[in-house]
C-alpha positions in Angstrom: 0.0 0.0 0.1 1.6 3.2 -0.9 2.0 5.6 1.8 -0.3 8.8 1.5 1.7 12.3 1.8 2.1 14.1 5.2 -0.7 17.0 5.6 1.0 20.1 6.3 -2.0 22.4 5.2 -4.6 22.9 7.9 -7.2 24.3 5.3 -7.1 21.5 3.0 -10.1 19.6 2.4 -9.2 16.4 4.3 -8.3 18.5 7.6 -12.0 19.9 7.1 -13.7 16.6 6.6 -11.8 15.4 9.7 -12.5 18.6 11.9 -16.2 18.4 11.2 -16.3 15.6 13.1 -16.7 17.2 16.1 -19.9 18.1 14.6 -23.0 15.9 15.9 -24.6 16.4 12.3 -21.1 15.8 10.6 -20.9 12.1 12.8 -24.5 11.4 12.0 -23.8 12.2 8.2 -20.8 10.5 7.9 -21.3 7.6 10.1 -17.8 7.9 11.7 -16.3 10.3 14.9 -12.8 10.7 16.4 -11.2 8.9 18.6 -8.1 10.8 19.7 -4.9 9.9 22.3 -3.0 6.9 22.6 -4.6 4.8 24.7 -8.0 5.6 23.1 -6.6 4.3 19.8 -4.8 1.1 21.3 -8.1 0.3 22.9 -9.9 1.0 19.8 -7.0 -0.7 17.7 -7.2 -3.9 20.1 -10.9 -4.6 20.1 -12.6 -2.9 17.5 -9.7 -2.4 14.4 -12.8 -3.2 12.1 -13.9 0.0 13.0 -11.0 1.5 12.8 -10.7 3.5 9.0 -8.1 6.5 9.3 -4.7 7.3 11.8 -3.0 10.5 11.8 -0.1 10.9 13.7 3.0 13.6 14.2 6.5 12.6 13.5 7.3 13.2 17.6 3.8 10.8 18.5 5.2 7.9 15.4 8.4 7.9 17.1 6.9 7.4 20.8 4.3 5.1 19.3 5.5 3.1 16.7 4.6 -0.4 17.4 0.8 0.8 18.3 0.9 3.0 14.3 2.4 -0.3 13.1 -0.2 -2.8 14.8 -2.5 -0.6 13.6 -1.1 -0.3 9.8 -0.6 -4.2 9.6 -4.6 -4.2 10.2 -5.2 -2.3 7.5 -5.8 0.7 9.0 -5.2 3.8 6.3 -1.9 5.8 8.5 -0.9 9.4 7.8 1.5 11.5 9.5 0.7 14.8 9.9 1.8 18.4 11.3 1.2 19.6 14.7 -1.0 22.7 13.4 -2.9 20.0 11.4 -3.6 17.6 14.4 -4.7 19.8 16.6 -7.2 21.7 14.3 -8.5 18.0 13.4 -8.7 17.3 16.8 -10.7 20.6 18.3 -8.3 20.2 21.0 -5.7 22.8 22.5 -3.0 20.0 23.3 -3.5 16.6 21.7 -1.7 14.0 22.0 -0.5 13.0 18.9 -2.8 10.6 17.3 -5.9 10.6 16.2 -8.3 8.0 14.6 -11.3 8.0 12.1 -13.3 5.6 13.1 -16.7 3.7 11.6 -19.9 3.5 14.5 -19.4 0.5 17.0 -22.6 0.4 18.6 -24.8 -2.3 18.3 -28.8 -2.9 18.1 -30.5 -3.1 21.6 -31.1 -7.0 21.0 -27.8 -7.8 20.5 -26.9 -6.1 23.4 -29.8 -7.3 25.8 -28.4 -10.5 24.2 -25.1 -10.2 25.9 -27.1 -10.0 30.0 -27.8 -13.7 29.9 -29.2 -14.9 33.5 -26.7 -13.3 35.3 -25.9 -9.9 33.8 -26.2 -6.3 34.6 -26.5 -3.6 32.5 -26.6 0.3 32.6 -29.6 2.5 31.1 -28.8 6.1 30.8 -32.0 7.7 30.3 -31.8 11.5 28.9 -28.4 12.0 30.5 -26.9 14.8 28.3 -23.4 15.7 30.0 -21.0 13.9 28.1 -18.4 13.6 31.0 -20.9 11.8 33.2 -21.9 9.4 30.0 -18.3 8.5 29.5 -17.4 8.3 33.0 -20.9 5.9 33.8 -19.5 3.7 30.7 -16.0 3.3 32.0 -17.7 2.2 35.0 -19.8 0.0 33.5 -16.4 -1.4 31.7 -14.6 -1.6 34.7 -17.2 -3.9 37.1 -18.0 -5.9 34.2 -21.6 -4.8 33.2 -23.1 -6.7 30.2 -24.1 -3.8 28.5 -24.8 0.2 28.3 -28.3 1.3 27.1 -28.3 5.2 26.0 -31.6 6.1 25.8 -32.9 8.7 23.0 -32.7 12.3 24.0 -29.3 11.7 25.7 -25.6 12.9 24.8 -24.7 11.4 21.8 -22.1 9.0 22.9 -19.7 9.6 19.7 -19.3 12.9 21.3 -15.5 13.8 21.5 -16.0 14.6 25.3 -17.8 11.2 25.7 -15.5 9.3 23.8 -12.1 10.7 25.8 -14.2 9.9 29.1 -14.6 6.6 28.6 -10.9 6.0 27.8 -11.4 3.2 25.6 -14.2 1.3 27.1 -16.5 2.6 24.6 -14.8 -0.7 22.5 -14.9 -3.1 25.2 -18.9 -3.7 25.5 -22.4 -3.6 23.9 -23.4 -0.1 23.6 -26.9 0.8 22.3 -28.1 4.2 21.6 -31.0 5.4 20.2 -34.0 4.2 21.6 -36.6 6.0 23.6 -36.7 5.4 27.6 -40.1 3.1 27.8 -39.2 1.2 25.4 -35.8 0.5 26.7 -37.5 -0.3 30.0 -40.0 -2.8 28.1 -37.3 -4.4 26.5 -35.5 -5.1 29.4 -38.4 -6.4 31.5 -39.9 -8.4 28.2 -36.3 -10.2 28.7 -37.3 -10.9 32.5 -34.5 -8.2 33.2 -35.5 -6.3 36.7 -35.6 -2.4 36.6 -33.8 -0.9 40.0 -34.1 2.8 39.6 -31.1 5.1 41.1 -32.6 7.9 42.9 -31.4 10.0 46.0 -34.8 9.5 47.8 -35.3 5.8 46.8 -37.1 4.0 50.1 -34.8 1.1 49.3 -31.0 1.4 50.3 -28.4 -0.3 48.2 -27.2 -2.4 51.0 -30.7 -3.5 51.1 -31.4 -4.2 46.9 -31.8 -7.4 45.7 -29.2 -7.7 43.0 -29.5 -11.3 42.2 -30.2 -12.6 38.6 -30.2 -10.1 35.6 -30.7 -6.6 36.5 -30.3 -2.8 34.9 -29.6 0.0 36.7 -31.7 2.9 35.7 -30.5 6.2 35.9 -31.5 9.9 34.9 -30.5 13.3 33.8 -28.1 15.1 36.0 -30.9 18.1 36.2 -34.0 16.4 37.1 -33.5 12.8 37.5 -36.0 10.3 36.7 -39.3 11.5 35.6 -42.2 10.0 38.0 -43.1 7.2 35.3 -40.0 5.5 35.2 -39.9 5.5 38.5 -43.3 4.0 38.9 -42.5 1.3 35.8 -39.3 -0.1 37.9 -39.3 -2.8 40.2 -37.7 -1.0 43.1 -36.0 2.9 43.5 -32.8 2.5 45.0 -30.5 5.2 47.7 -27.0 5.3 48.3 -26.3 6.0 52.3 -24.4 8.7 52.0 -23.1 10.4 55.5 -22.7 13.9 54.9 -22.6 15.5 51.7 -25.8 17.1 49.8 -25.8 14.6 47.1 -23.4 12.2 44.9 -23.6 13.0 41.0 -24.3 11.0 38.1 -21.4 9.1 37.7 -19.8 9.0 41.2 -23.7 7.1 42.2 -23.2 4.9 38.9 -19.8 4.0 40.1 -20.9 3.1 43.7 -24.4 1.1 42.0 -22.3 -0.8 39.6 -19.4 -1.7 41.9 -22.6 -3.6 44.5 -23.9 -5.2 41.1 -20.4 -6.9 40.2 -18.9 -7.6 44.0 -22.4 -9.4 44.1 -22.5 -10.9 41.1 -18.9 -12.7 41.6 -19.0 -13.1 45.3 -18.3 -16.9 46.3 
């Protein structure tokens, strides 16, 4: 394969096309997104190489991360050198880390995500979650504690938002993620699979240490500002609160991490 010449012009058509992926409209239109930094690129190449289309690398990063770049090239990813300035324009960040990949979408249909739950697994449902950092951190926690899948509702933040992708630190490529289904349909799909629905809410009547976490279950996490609406709370099998001693409350990512750790501990006990 002939190596393409280095990209040196920040205003070139190629650079503009890549930079456009920082906007949701372009991502939706192209079916592609950006993966920035060596750790995220490493996980993309290691776990979802078929989705990787192109890798842009600065000379300094090529010297520092040569084996990773060669692995990507061997897997059929188009590798192209570029200047620091060009990478900064494409990544849309002030201090990019020298590697930027363009990848095709990696989300899966809802049924496939639920197939991963089996008889003992657990999933996370993000209901109208809007903050990119929170969404990415929840996805990372789901990966860390062995969740079977993450279900991101319609009207939630785009999981391909560059801030979400960076916050997952590669976890986006480790477990099934389903996107775009309305909350009510997500809950119905879980019920049809025998998955118990546990709403996480600070005023929930069941403290986390007392909740039944045996069998397949789903943690339903609500919007950062207004939580879960009454119809969602009423539709869940239990409403669970995390006991806290002094702080007024936990943010979404912190609460989700605590709940997912509890599920992991119960699932793997003994």
